[in-house]
C-alpha positions, 0 to 999 in steps of 0.5 A, spaced: 500 500 499 502 506 498 504 511 504 499 516 502 493 512 503 495 512 510 496 519 511 489 521 509 483 522 513 477 518 514 472 517 511 474 520 504 474 519 497 481 520 494 481 520 486 488 519 483 490 524 478 495 520 475 489 513 474 485 518 471 490 521 465 492 514 463 484 513 463 483 519 459 489 518 455 486 512 452 479 515 451 483 519 447 486 514 442 480 511 441 477 518 439 483 518 435 482 512 431 475 512 430 474 520 429 469 519 434 466 524 439 467 522 447 462 525 452 462 524 460 457 521 463 456 526 469 451 521 472 457 516 473 462 521 476 461 529 477 467 530 480 467 537 477 473 539 481 477 534 475 472 538 469 478 542 467 482 536 467 478 532 464 475 537 458 483 538 455 481 530 453 473 530 452 468 533 448 463 535 453 458 532 458 452 528 458 447 529 462 441 526 465 436 532 467 438 540 468 442 540 474 447 535 471 446 539 464 448 545 468 453 543 471 456 541 464 454 547 461 458 551 467 463 547 469 466 543 463 464 547 456 465 543 450 458 540 447 452 538 453 447 532 451 441 531 455 437 525 455 431 524 460 425 519 460 420 525 461 422 531 462 418 536 465 415 543 462 418 547 467 425 545 466 425 545 458 427 554 457 433 553 460 434 546 457 434 549 450 438 555 452 444 551 455 444 544 451 446 542 444 443 536 444 436 534 447 435 527 447 427 525 448 424 518 450 418 517 446 414 521 440 410 524 445 415 527 448 418 529 442 412 531 439 411 536 445 417 539 446 421 538 439 419 545 436 421 549 442 428 546 442 429 546 434 427 553 435 432 554 440 437 551 435 438 545 438 440 539 435 434 533 438 435 526 438 430 519 440 432 514 444 432 506 441 430 500 445 432 495 441 429 489 446 436 485 445 438 484 452 446 483 453 447 483 461 443 479 467 441 484 471 435 487 470 435 493 474 441 496 470 438 492 463 434 498 459 432 492 454 429 488 460 421 486 458 416 492 460 422 497 460 420 504 460 427 506 457 427 508 449 421 507 443 421 500 442 419 498 434 412 497 435 411 503 437 415 507 432 413 512 428 417 513 421 413 519 419 414 524 425 421 523 425 422 530 420 426 534 424 430 529 428 438 529 427 440 522 431 438 516 436 440 515 441 441 508 444 444 505 451 444 498 453 451 496 456 453 496 463 460 494 465 461 491 458 466 489 453 466 491 446 462 485 443 456 486 447 456 493 443 456 489 437 450 485 439 447 491 441 449 495 434 446 488 430 440 488 433 439 496 432 440 497 425 436 490 423 430 493 426 432 501 425 437 501 421 434 504 414 432 511 418 440 511 420 442 514 414 437 520 415 440 522 420 447 526 422 449 523 428 448 516 432 450 516 440 451 509 442 450 511 450 455 508 455 456 502 460 463 501 455 468 499 459 473 500 455 478 502 461 478 496 463 485 491 463 481 486 458 477 490 454 477 490 446 479 497 445 481 494 437 474 491 437 470 498 438 474 502 434 473 497 429 465 498 431 465 505 432 468 506 424 463 501 421 457 505 424 460 511 422 462 509 415 455 506 414 451 511 416 455 517 414 454 520 421 458 523 427 458 517 433 459 519 440 459 514 445 458 517 453 461 513 458 462 514 466 464 509 469 470 507 464 473 515 465 473 514 472 475 506 473 480 504 478 482 512 479 479 513 487 479 510 493 475 510 500 478 510 506 476 508 512 478 507 520 475 501 524 471 504 530 470 497 534 470 490 534 465 485 535 464 478 536 457 474 534 458 468 530 464 471 526 470 477 528 465 484 526 469 490 524 465 496 525 468 502 519 467 510 519 464 508 513 456 505 510 455 502 505 448 504 504 451 512 506 457 512 502 457 506 497 451 504 494 451 500 489 456 495 494 448 494 497 444 495 490 448 491 484 451 488 488 458 487 489 464 486 492 468 492 492 476 491 494 480 492 499 488 493 499 492 487 502 485 483 503 483 477 500 477 473 500 474 470 506 479 464 509 485 466 504 488 469 510 489 468 517 483 473 519 477 473 516 472 479 518 466 482 517 465 489 515 460 493 517 457 500 517 456 505 523 449 506 521 443 501 524 441 498 518 442 491 519 444 490 512 449 495 512 454 490 510 461 491 505 462 484 505 467 479 508 474 480 508 481 475 510 487 479 512 494 477 515 494 481 521 487 481 526 484 488 525 485 493 531 481 500 533 484 506 529 487 501 523 485 504 516 483 500 509 483 502 502 477 500 498 478 500 491 475 502 484 471 507 489 471 514 484 464 512 480 458 512 482 459 513 490 460 521 490 454 522 486 449 517 490 452 518 497 447 520 502 446 522 509 442 517 512 442 517 519 445 523 519 452 520 517 457 525 514 459 525 507 466 523 506 471 528 505 473 529 497 481 529 495 485 529 490 492 525 489 496 530 485 501 528 479 506 531 483 504 527 489 500 532 494 494 530 497 489 536 496 483 536 500 477 539 494 470 538 500 470 537 506 462 536 509 459 537 516 453 538 519 450 544 515 450 538 509 447 534 513 442 540 515 440 542 509 438 537 505 432 536 511 427 541 511 
């Protein structure tokens, strides 16, 4: 474990700038090879203190609603794209003013708000649902049966596409390029005849581009093929791939109890600080820890909230844990800060950057007022 991690206050999120740059260089390579444009999906990673760095590599941001769109426009610059399953009437004036691209979920939404967007000079698109699942987690599968996300072929209205400039599809979650190939085949079979009339295609996110085993060359091949076949500008909007393996969550042991096994209570919470551990669910890696039984001492790690299920998982260590020990959870940049909460009055972790020159820079600290102002 690097010594600088053990010097940090707990709990805290820290993003390693050098790791982030490594990811961004790979994404830059994909853009150069494919002529695609890559947007940061802010739903996964909205650490705007790093936007000046990220904006030197990527073309803009993708937003899921008004506040993310404002954040991207104000703090990132470049292109601002927005997609929502449904827009509020009261948000449209500002959205059409700050977003260059607005993507609608249904023809009803397009008919309701499209003219207003076009009059403001927005490039408008429609999200498609190819109804071809490539994953097993329904909670993250936009193509699952009865999904509300995207327009299916049975609801597609060819006579209503005039004025649209592009199509959007998002079907992946932490997947490789082979899943994109399957998705493209399905969507082209159903909707490909209309692609030639478009200016752009947005292939969404979920591309795990910066993962070690990701097939970058297959991705580039699919992007180039799509671009050339339909003569369109191709976009992708990864969020997780931008921040993958760049961040840590550092926590301390507060107490150790025994009830059928040793249980360490930490100053960080799965429910509050890393909700995907419970929602996905998944087991985050801890530096110098193993699976139960792999090392001499096995502990169940839990948070300090009242939720009985606030359990991070079972981990084995070479040495017995003691109060005050620090544990470092890996890959804690994406879908952590954007999803955390103050249930039970839990303080939000401090946010830091480990800069490229080796310094630890505190970006934000949270206190009682941050908890209080979320309430009424």
